[in-house]
C-alpha positions, 0 to 999 in steps of 0.5 A: 031818719037814722037806720036803727043800730043793729046790736053786735051778735058778740060780747067783747072778750079783749080790748086794744087801746087807742089814743086821740092826738090833739088836732096840732099833733095830727096836722104835724103827723099828716104833713110828716107823712107827706100827706099820704095816709098809708105813711102814717104810723097806726099808733097815730090813728084813732079810727082806722078806716083806711081799709077792711082787708086784714083789719078784722077781729077774729073770733074765739074759735079762730084764735083756738084754731091758730094753736091747732095750726099744723106747720108742716112744710108739706101736707099739713092737716091745716091745708086739708081742712081748708081745702074741704071747707072750701070745696063744700062752699064753692063746689070748685074741684081746685083750691090753692091758698095764697098769701092774699088776694094780689098774690092769686091775681099775680098767679093767674093773670099772666096765663090768662093775659099778655101783650095785646089783651085785655081784662074786662070787669065790672071795675077793677080794683087797684091791684087787679088793674096793676096785675093786668098791666103788669102782664102787658094787657090792658083793663077796661071797666064795664060798670052800669050807667046808674053806678056814675050817680052817687045819689040814685038809688037802685039795688045792684049799682055793681052790675056789669053793663052787659050790652057794653060788654058785648060791644067791647068784646066785638070791638076788640076781638074775643080772641083778645079778651083774656078774661072777664073779671066780675067784682062782687061786691063792686069795690071801686063803684062803692062797694055796690052788690052785683045781682045773680041775674047779672053774674048769670047774664055775664056768664052767658056772654062769656060762654057764647065768645069762649072767654073765661070768667073770673070772680074777683071774690074778696067780699062775696058773702056780703054780696050774697047778703044783698042778693037775699035782701033785694033780689026776687026769688032769693028771700028764701035761700040760705047764704050758702045756697046763694054763694054756691050758685054765684060761683057756679056761673064762673070758671075761676075765682080770686079771693083776698081772704083778709075780707069776708073770711074774717082773717088778718092774712090769707087768700084763695085761688079757685078753679072749677075743673080745668085740670090743664090751667090749674097744673100751670098755676101750681107750677106758678104758686111754688115759684112765687108763694111757696109749696102748695100745701102752704101757699105763703101762710103758716099752718095757723093762717090756714086753719083760722081762714077755714074757720072763717070761711064758715063764720062769714056766712053767718046770717046774724053776723051779716045782718049786724055787718051790713047793719053798721054801714046802713046806720052810718049812712042814715046819719049821712042822710040826715046831714045832707051829705052825699055818698054812693047810695044805697050803702054798700056792703063794707063801708061808705064811699063819701062823694068828695066831688060833691062835698068839694066841687071846687077842687078839680079831679087833678087835685084829688078831691077824695084825697083832700077829704081823707086828709081833712078827716084825719085832721078832724078826728083822727080818722083814716081813710083813703081815696077811691078816685083819680088819684088811686087811679093813677095815669094812663100807662101808654101816655103818662097822662092823669086819668080821670075817674068815673068817681071821686070817693073818699072811702070809710072802709069798716073793719069786721067786728072791730068799731062800736056805735060810738065810733060810728057816731064819731065818723058822722060828726066829723064829716058834718064838721067838714061839710060845714067848712068845705069851702076852705078845704084845698087840693093837693098835688103829687111831688113824687110817685112810683110807676105802679100803685102810686097811691100807696107810697106817693108823696104830696103837698097842699096846693095852697102851700100850707 
């Protein structure tokens, strides 16, 4: 039975027209895009679920803040407003704005990592893995085994595998582990949350071996909401209290503010109290991002980011936000469509391997389903599977991902129940003709983050 749709805790004040192309037009457009959804023009997309990053609808307060942004090169008031807000929420001594999450990784990771070192995470997302490898280090994923079974419903499938983590540290040597990254929520595992207990236990292991713990905090508010809903002892705590405790266990955080802070551009880098480390990062920020008090952002971005930090923690908003995802999950449950269950925070990760079992990992079932969704209903999604994972950086061989997902990432405050129903109807229609969907091969790819640029073609020569 479908979960009841949670009504939007806002009124719609402005609209952006969208159009629906014919099936014939969509087939032509995706072929011209070399079957890479990133190559499509947004005007040719009906419902855009490629990402929830920077695609959110800002509030009237945020837009009003845009007009108050202080565009001074140094020492702007919007910068200090952001610092005060972030320090209050995260209780970190040092906060540095950057233009987005991958910028925070670019500034931090080369200081902690290098040739011969490793980063261990409950799962690295694509840009995180890329910045680990660009530093010369290697990324190791260490998510709990339950995450490998999409149909299995446990409350915190994003957790770090603590036993495996200690074995990895002992195998490689603690001096070789440059950083341990806790991704909340765990995007690559299906937007799955991490429990407070798991964050705390991971921190204890880090302290035992003197390894820094970094939080990849892109969807920290959604993770806090799941802790409040699912973890004993937190049901009566506020989201703000839960957030403060989560971050208390880490030494640093990198954040794409384009997610839970509900802005179109921005990021944060936080250091709890290590002044020596922060001095190094300040120099790198100036080199790569711009002066410290703007960090690659305009004053209006800093202003709206400060406001969005607070809005993203509103519990009525989070109930609606997670409720949208759960409503779509309920529709898929009724249709017998497998996804990473229970539903995560920012989208639905459809199990493409289950829907398209005839397509092997090296023909990219997640990408095949993503292409089919565009053909079927003009919906743009993306692969979270072997196509995104790429090749082994040492051997050049195609890696097989733990999952073959097609991710439907839902932008915040953008789509309505009718749009959600179209998503469900399209997946149901594809399931009925799944055997007719073929795989793809790559005809060209770059060395790093290939899924953003690669060209593909259907195996059957369509």
